[in-house]
TIKOL-364929 format. One record per residue (C-alpha): x, y, z; residue in one letter. Coordinates in steps of 0.2 Angstrom, whole numbers, padded with zeros to 4 digits, always signed. Each point is the difference from the previous one (the first is absolute). Last residue first. Layout:
! TIKOL-364929
XYZA;...
This chain:
! TIKOL-364929
-0167+0567-0150Y;+0007-0007-0017E;+0012-0008+0011E;-0013-0009+0010Y;-0006-0010-0015R;-0002-0015+0008K;-0012+0006+0014F;+0003-0003+0017N;+0013+0012+0009K;-0005+0014-0011K;-0016-0001+0003G;+0001+0000+0018I;+0009+0018-0002I;-0013+0007-0011R;-0013-0007+0013L;+0011+0010+0014G;-0002+0016-0011D;-0017-0001-0002L;-0002-0001+0018T;+0010+0016+0004L;-0012+0008-0010E;-0004+0014+0013P;+0018+0002+0001D;+0005+0007+0018M;+0015+0004+0011E;+0006+0006+0016T;-0015-0006+0011I;+0003+0003+0018L;-0001+0020-0001E;-0019-0001-0002T;-0015+0012-0006L;+0008+0002-0018P;+0000-0021-0002V;-0020+0001+0003I;-0008+0006-0014L;+0011-0005-0014G;+0001-0017+0008C;-0021+0000-0004L;+0002-0011-0017G;+0013-0014+0007G;+0020+0004+0003T;+0010+0004+0017A;+0020-0005+0002I;+0008-0002+0018V;+0018-0003+0002K;+0007-0009+0013V;+0017+0002+0006D;+0002-0014+0012G;-0012-0009+0010G;-0015-0009-0007I;-0011-0002+0016E;+0004+0019+0005D;-0005+0007-0019I;-0016-0013+0001M;-0004+0010+0017K;+0004+0018-0008R;-0010-0004-0015V;-0016-0005+0010L;+0000+0016+0011Y;+0002+0011-0016E;-0013-0007-0011V;-0015+0000+0016L;+0006+0016+0005G;+0000+0008-0018I;-0018-0007+0000Y;-0006+0010+0014G;+0008+0015-0010Y;-0011-0005-0015L;-0016-0005+0010L;+0000+0010+0014G;+0003+0016-0005A;-0010-0005-0019Q;-0015-0003+0012M;+0001+0016+0010S;+0003+0010-0016H;-0017-0009-0005I;-0008+0005+0015T;+0006+0018+0004N;+0014+0007+0010K;+0012-0016-0001G;+0015+0002+0012I;+0013-0011-0011V;+0001+0015-0009S;+0003+0003-0020G;-0014-0010-0005P;+0010-0013-0010P;-0010-0006-0013Q;-0010-0016-0003L;-0018+0007-0005T;-0015-0005+0010I;-0014-0012+0000H;-0012+0009+0015P;-0002-0003+0019L;-0015+0001+0008Q;-0005-0019-0003A;+0016-0009+0006A;+0002-0016-0007S;+0000+0004-0020H;+0012+0017+0004A;+0012-0008+0011L;+0001-0017-0011A;+0003+0011-0016E;+0014+0010+0008A;+0008-0016+0007S;-0002-0010-0017V;+0008+0017-0007E;+0015-0001+0011L;+0004-0019-0003G;-0005-0011+0014P;+0017-0008+0007A;+0010-0016-0005I;+0018-0003+0007A;+0012-0010-0010V;+0014-0015+0002G;+0019-0003-0001L;+0002+0002-0018F;+0019-0004+0000E;+0011+0009-0010G;+0014-0004+0010D;+0000+0019+0009E;-0019-0005+0001S;-0017+0005-0006V;-0014+0005+0010A;-0018+0004-0008S;-0011+0013+0007F;-0017-0001-0009T;-0015+0011-0002T;-0014-0007-0006A;-0012+0008-0014T;+0019+0009-0005G;+0016+0007+0010F;+0012-0011-0001D;+0012+0002+0014V;+0017-0009-0006V;+0015-0002+0015V;+0018-0002-0006C;+0015-0009+0004P;+0013+0000-0014G;+0002+0004-0019G;-0013+0014+0000L;-0005-0002-0018R;-0001-0019+0000T;-0006-0002+0018Y;-0015+0013-0007A;-0005-0009-0015A;+0001-0017+0007V;-0010+0005+0016A;-0014+0009-0012D;+0000-0015-0010A;-0002-0012+0014V;-0014+0012+0008I;-0009+0000-0016D;-0001-0018-0002A;-0008-0001+0017G;+0008-0013+0013L;-0013-0014+0005E;+0011-0012-0011S;+0014+0004+0011P;-0007-0009+0014N;+0010+0002+0017E;+0011+0016-0008T;+0017-0001-0004R;+0000+0002-0018I;+0018+0002-0008H;+0001+0013-0013L;+0007-0001-0017G;-0017-0001-0008T;-0002-0017-0011K;-0017-0004-0001V;-0004-0019+0011G;-0013+0009+0012P;-0008+0015-0009E;+0001+0014-0012V;-0009-0004-0015F;+0007-0003-0017L;-0012+0001-0013P;-0003-0014-0013N;+0002+0010-0017I;-0010-0003-0018G;-0004+0019+0000G;-0018+0001-0001Y;-0006-0016+0007E;+0014-0005+0010Y;+0001+0020+0007F;-0017+0002+0005L;-0005-0019+0007K;+0015+0002+0011T;-0005+0017+0005F;-0018-0006+0004V;+0005-0014+0011T;+0012+0011+0009K;-0015+0013+0001L;-0009-0013+0011R;+0012-0001+0015P;+0003+0020+0002V;+0017+0002+0007V;+0009-0002-0016C;+0019+0004-0004A;+0002-0004-0019I;+0015-0003-0011I;-0004-0001-0020V;+0013-0002-0014D;+0000+0005-0019S;-0013+0014+0000I;+0002+0008-0018D;-0014-0009-0005E;-0011+0013+0010F;+0006+0014-0011A;+0007+0014+0007F;-0001+0019-0004G;-0007+0006+0016R;-0018+0000-0008D;+0003-0017-0005A;+0006-0005+0017M;-0015+0009+0008I;-0012-0010-0012S;+0008-0017+0001K;+0001+0000+0019I;-0022+0007+0000L;-0004-0012-0013M;+0009-0017+0011A;-0007+0006+0015Y;-0019-0002-0008E;+0006-0016-0009D;+0005-0007+0015P;-0014+0002+0010M;-0004+0015+0013K;-0008-0007+0015E;+0017+0003+0012S;+0001+0018-0003V;+0016+0010+0002T;-0001+0015-0006R;+0014+0003-0014L;+0016+0008-0001R;+0015+0004-0011F;+0018+0000-0003K;+0011+0001-0017A;+0017-0003-0008R;+0007-0004+0018W;+0020-0001-0004E;+0013-0012-0001G;-0003-0007-0019K;-0018-0002+0003E;-0013+0001+0016W;-0019+0002-0001L;-0008+0003+0015G;-0017-0003+0006I;-0009+0006+0016V;-0017-0009+0005I;-0008+0010+0016N;-0011-0003+0013T;+0003-0016+0006N;+0017-0002-0008G;+0004-0007-0017I;+0019+0005-0002D;+0004-0004-0019I;+0016-0001-0006C;+0003-0003-0022C;+0015-0002-0008L;+0004+0004-0016M;
C-alpha cells in the first residue's frame, strides 16, 4: 500500500492507495510541536478504524512545507515501519521540467499539484491552490513548470482584517448575496470574497495570456469549494489534487510501481 501525505501549514492530508484506488483518506491538524510518537498513534488509530494496519504500508511519499515535520515524519515511519519516506524535492523524478530560477525554493505541494494537473488535463494549464496561501502555477504545453504567483490566502486575509481593524469582527466566509453590503458582516464578506475573485481572475487571465494556447484551469485546496462557484474561469476542481500528484510521482520512483 502506498501512503501519500500532504503536510501543509494548516492541515495534513493522508491518502492510502492500493490496486488502482484510494482505500482511505483522512485529515489531521498540523501541529509542528507534536512528536513522532503522537502522530504515529493518531495515524495508527485512524487506520485501524478504517480497517487497515500500519504494517500494510509499503512505501511513503510526502510533500512537506513545514520543515520541522519533515524530521518528525521521517523518524515516525522509520521507527514504526522501517520505512524511509520519499520527500518531493530536487532530484526526485516528477516528469516535469522545472524552469524556475531556483527549483529548490519550489514548494513540494506546488510540484505535486502541477504533476497531477498536467497528467489529468494533458496540456497547458494553470493550477490554483486555495490554502493558507493561494498559489497560481503555470505549466506549458510541453510539461514545463514555468513559475508561480503567491498571494495571501482568503482566511489569512480575513484574519488580518479582523486583527488590524478594532471595529471589524471575525466573520464566516460565505457569499453575502450582494456586493453592496447592508451591515458590517455582509460588507466584509462582500469585500473579501468578491474582491478575492477579482484577484483570482486577474492573475489567471494574465497567466493564460503568457502561457498561450488552449490553457485549462483547475483548482484545489481546502477553500476551492467556496471560491470556484463564484467564477467561470476555473473549469475543474479537485480538493485533493496534491494527493493524486504524490501518487503519480510515487509510481515514477518506487520499484514496486506496478502494484500502485
